[in-house]
N, C-alpha and C positions, 0 to 999 in steps of 0.2 A: 916474751920477757924484758929486755932491754925498751922497750919502751914504754914497760913500768920502772924501770929504777928514771929513766930520764924524766918523767913526769914530778918539777918542782913539787909539786902540792902533796904527795905519795912520798917524798923523798924527806921533804918535813914532817910530817907525820910517823914517820917509821923512827927518825932519828928522836921526834920530839918524846915515845915511846921509848925509848930505850934512856933516854936521858933522863925522865921521871922513875922508870926502873931505876937507873942508877941511883938514882937522890934516897927515894923510898930505901934501895938496901943500905946506904950508906945510914941514914936514921937507923935501920936495926939494930947492926952489926957495930959499929961505931958510937954510938949516943944511947941507945940503950932503950931505943923506942919498943916496946911491948907490940908482938905482933896483933894483937887483938885489938891496939889503937888503931892502926893502920888499917888492918880490912873494915874496920867500924866506918872511920875518914872514906874508906875506898868506898864502901856501899852509900854512903851520905854524901857523896860527890855525884855518886850514880842516879840513885834518884831524884838528885835535886838539877839535875841536866834532864834525865826526864820531864822531870816536873816542869822548867821552863820548854820543851819542846811542845808538852802538850797544851801549857796555857798559852803560846804561840800560834800552834795551830788555831785553838779556839778562838783568840783575838781577829787572825785574820778568815776564818767566820764574819764573824760579825763588822768586819771595815765592809769585805765585798758584801753581806746583805745589805747593809746600813749605806751604800756606792749606788746598791740598785733600786733601793726604796727613792733614796735624795737623786737619782735620775729620774724617776718618771714622776716626784714629786718637781723638779723645776719643769717638765713640760707639761703639767699640770699649768702652773703658772705662766709659764710662756704663751700657753693656750688661752688662760683668761686675762693674762692684758691683750692681748691683738683681740681680744672679741669686745674689752673696755674701748679700745682703741678706732674699733670699727664703732660700738655706739658713739661716741664722742663725735665723730665726724659728720659733721652737716648735709642734710641731704639736696 
């Protein structure tokens, strides 16, 4: 347990969650924001984060596929230039 509390990333995450909850509580209690508005904002934020994660995952798959194809394309291009150099040499 002490190892978890010493980790700065976990500490920052916990503090951020506490401060976000306090911010929402202040908005609801002191400024009269309806709870329904807060819940819609919360679920919209969660949906946006999930959509960003999915899009980043899809983009990474596209990049991986492009890198594989480009590597094979460059290898073929190198092979062609070697053949051309061999053909251009006088016998």
